N, C-alpha and C positions, 0 to 999 in steps of 0.2 A: 860600857861607854866611857867611864872615866878612864880604865886601863887602856883602851883603843885610842884615847887622845881625842876624844869628841866632845866631852865637856867637863866641867870643873866645877866643884862645889863651892859656894859663897857660904852659904849657913842652911841650916836645917830645912829643907824641901825649896832652896833656891838655887839655881843652877846657872853659869854661864855656858854659853856654846862656842866653842873653839871653831877655828875655820873648818877643819873637817867636818866637824857636827853641824856646821852651817851649811856647807855645801849639800850634805845629805839631807838636812831638814829642808832646804829650798827645792831639791829634786822632788819630794814626797809632797809638798806644797803644789808645785806644779802639776804632777798627776791628780792631786786633789781637784784644784781649778779645771783642769781641761775636763774631766768627768762631768763635774758641776755644770759646768758650762754648756756640755754636750746635753745634758739632760733639760735644757732650757731655764736652770735657775740663774737668778741676778746675784751678781756679787754688789756688796755695799761696805762701809766700815762704820761700826757704833762705837760710842765712847766707852771707855773702860771704868768711868765714874758715872754714877746714876744716883739720882735722889733717895735718900733712904725711904721716904715717903711712898716713892712709886711702888716699893716692894710692899711696904704696909698695904697699900691700897688692893694690891693682888691677895693678901691674905697669906702670903707665903712667908712671911719672916720668921715665925715658928719653926716651919720646917727647915730652914737653912741653919737655925740655931747658932752654934758657937762657931761654925764653919764660915759666917759671914764675916769679912773683914769690912771695919767701919772707921771712919775718919770725921773729923769736924773741920770746917773751911773757917776762916778768920772770922766770919759772921756768924760762928756757931751752930752753922745748919750742918744736919747730918748726912752725910753721904757713903755709900755703899762703892767698894771695889768689886765690879760685877763677879758674880759667880757663873752666871750665866744672862740671857739676853732676852728673855720672854717678855718681861714687863716694857723693856725699852722698845722693841720692835712692835708691840702691841699698841704703844702709846702713839709711834710714828704712824703705824699705819690708819690710825683713828683719825689722824689729822690729814693725811694724804691721801686714801682712797675714800672716794665719794660715791662710786657707784659699783654694782654687781659685774658691770660690763668691763672694769680693770681686773676682774678675778677671771681665772685662777692666778695665784701669784706665789712664787717661791723664792726667797731673798736667803743669801747666805753670806756669811764673812769668815773671815782667818782672823782670830783677834787673841789676845792674852787676856786669860781668866784669873780670877785670885779665889782662894778657898784656904781658910786658916785649919790646914788638917791637924789633928790632934797628935798624930804619929806618922810623919812625913816617910814615907819607906818605897821601896822597890826604885829607887831613881827618880827619873822624870816621870815614871807612870803614876805617882801620889806624891805630888808635890804642891807647893803653896801658890805657886805662880807657874802658869803653863800656857801653851799654845793650844787654841781649839778651833776647829770648824764645825760652826753651828748654823743649822739652816731652819727655816720657818716657812710654813706654807699656809696661804689663805685661800680658802675656796668657797664655793657657793653653796654647797650642800654636802651631806654625808658622802655620796658616792664620789664626788670631786675630792674630799678629804682621802678616801682611800686609794683612789687613783693617785694621787702626790704621794703618799706613803709609799706605795710599790715602786714608784718612781724613784724614789729615794733609796728605798730597800736595793734596788736593781743596780742603782749607782754605787753604793758602799761595796756592792758585790765586787762591781768591776775594778773598783780602787783598790781593794784587797789583792785581787787577783793580778794586777798590774804591777803591786809591790811584791808579788811571788809569796802571799802568806797563806799559811795552812789555818783556814778559819772556819768558826761554826758560828751560824745564826740563832741564837737561843732565845726563847720567851723570857721577857723579864717584867719585873716590877717598874714602874715609871717613878716611883717614889717622890721627891720633892719637884720634878719635873712635871706631874701630872700626866693625864692622859689615859685612853682606855687599852691602847695597845702598845706593846714596846718590845723591841728587839734588843740585844746586846750582841754584837760581834766578838766572840772569844777566840784567843790564839791558844790552844792547851800548851802549858809550859809547866814543870815540875816546880817550878817558883811561884806560881799562881797560888792565889787563898781562895779563890773559888771551886766549887764542886760541880761539875756538869755531868747530867744524865743524858745519854744518847740513844735513841733506839735503833737497834740493828737492822730491822725490817723495814722502816719507814722514814729513818734518818731523822724524827723529831728529837729536837734538843732543848731542856730545860735547865 
C-alpha cells in the first residue's frame, strides 16, 4: 500500500491515507454500509473516548491488558481510547430500550479504534489506530440471537464477495470480546501468521 501510493507511515502502527487510499477506503465503506443497511441494521456513531470505569464495570479490563490505551483528562479522570464498543453500546441500550417490543435491534458503526499493539506489523492490518465496522445485536431470546448472528454472517459473506475476496469463514475463539460462537473471515495469504485447517470433503475450517 505504501509502494502503490495509498498510505504513508507517520510512526509505528500509525498511517496517513493519501488521496488514492482514501478513495479506495470510501468505496469499501460504501459497500459495507449498503449491505449492513440491506440487512436491517441501523447505523449510529459512538465516541472514541469512554470512561475507564465503564470497562472496569464489565470486568474486561484485565483481558485487554496493555493493549488498552489510557489517558487522564484535566480533572484526573481515567479515560480509555476505545479498542471496541461493547461497553458503550450496552450502556446506551440500557437507557434507551425500555421494552422487548423494541427488539430485535442491530446497531452498527464505522469508527476509529485504538489498541497499543506491542509489535505493530503488516501495515494497516495490525496497527495502533484503525477504522473498524462493528455491529451489536439485542434480541429477545437465544433463537433471536442466533437469527441475528446468521444474518450478520450472511451479510459479511456478501461484503467479501462484492469486494471479490477469496475468503474462508473459520470457527474461532472469541477472546476478550466474549461469546459462545465466533467466526473469523480469513483470506489465505503467504504473509499471514495464522494456520488454517480446512476439510476437503465438508469445507469445515478452523
